[in-house]
C-alpha positions as CSV (number, residue, x, y, z in Angstrom):
1,M,-29.4,42.5,4.5
2,V,-28.6,42.7,8.2
3,R,-29.9,40.2,11.0
4,T,-29.1,39.5,14.3
5,I,-28.6,35.8,15.5
6,R,-26.8,33.8,18.2
7,L,-24.3,31.0,17.6
8,T,-22.6,28.6,20.1
9,P,-19.0,27.3,19.6
10,D,-20.5,24.1,18.6
11,E,-22.4,25.6,15.7
12,V,-19.7,27.5,14.1
13,Q,-18.2,24.8,11.7
14,S,-21.8,24.4,10.3
15,F,-22.3,28.1,10.2
16,V,-18.8,28.6,8.2
17,N,-19.8,25.7,6.0
18,V,-22.8,27.2,4.8
19,T,-21.4,31.0,4.5
20,S,-18.4,29.5,2.6
21,K,-20.8,28.3,-0.3
22,C,-22.0,31.7,-1.0
23,D,-20.8,34.0,-3.6
24,F,-21.1,37.1,-2.1
25,D,-19.5,38.9,0.8
26,I,-20.8,38.0,4.6
27,D,-19.6,39.8,7.3
28,I,-20.4,38.8,11.1
29,F,-19.8,41.5,14.1
30,Y,-20.6,42.7,17.4
31,N,-19.3,46.0,19.3
32,R,-16.6,47.0,17.1
33,Y,-15.0,43.5,16.0
34,V,-15.7,42.8,12.1
35,V,-15.0,39.3,10.7
36,D,-15.5,37.4,7.4
37,A,-18.3,35.0,8.1
38,K,-16.6,32.5,5.7
39,S,-13.6,32.5,8.4
40,F,-13.7,29.8,10.7
41,L,-11.1,31.4,13.1
42,G,-12.5,34.7,12.8
43,V,-16.1,33.4,13.7
44,Y,-14.7,31.2,16.4
45,G,-12.8,34.0,18.1
46,L,-16.1,36.1,18.7
47,D,-17.9,36.5,21.9
48,F,-20.7,33.8,21.8
49,T,-22.3,35.3,24.8
50,K,-23.3,38.7,22.8
51,P,-25.9,38.8,19.7
52,L,-24.1,38.7,16.7
53,T,-25.3,41.0,13.4
54,V,-24.8,39.4,10.1
55,S,-24.5,41.9,7.1
56,Y,-24.8,40.3,3.5
57,D,-25.8,41.8,0.1
58,G,-27.1,38.5,-1.6
59,Y,-29.7,35.7,-1.4
60,D,-28.9,32.0,-0.9
61,S,-31.6,29.7,0.5
62,A,-29.4,27.6,2.7
63,L,-28.1,31.0,4.2
64,E,-31.4,32.1,4.8
65,E,-32.6,28.9,6.4
66,L,-29.5,29.1,8.7
67,L,-30.1,32.5,9.9
68,N,-33.5,32.0,10.4
69,S,-32.8,28.9,12.6
70,H,-30.4,31.3,14.8
71,A,-32.3,34.6,14.6
72,I,-33.1,36.2,17.7
73,A,-36.0,38.5,18.5
74,C,-34.6,42.3,19.0
């Protein structure tokens, strides 16, 4: 699945906490930068002024709730 979200620097820790509990790969990217969504430093280094795209191939209810709360309309 692919979702578009927007994060602030203050929300990175809670985002990484939720993604770290998932047993499948989750990537987050914008433009040509792709990082592991379970990496605090990787996610924190992204440009938060831009929409971020999250790509994943599994299901976790906490992750879905988190992505829904940060989703932006495209």
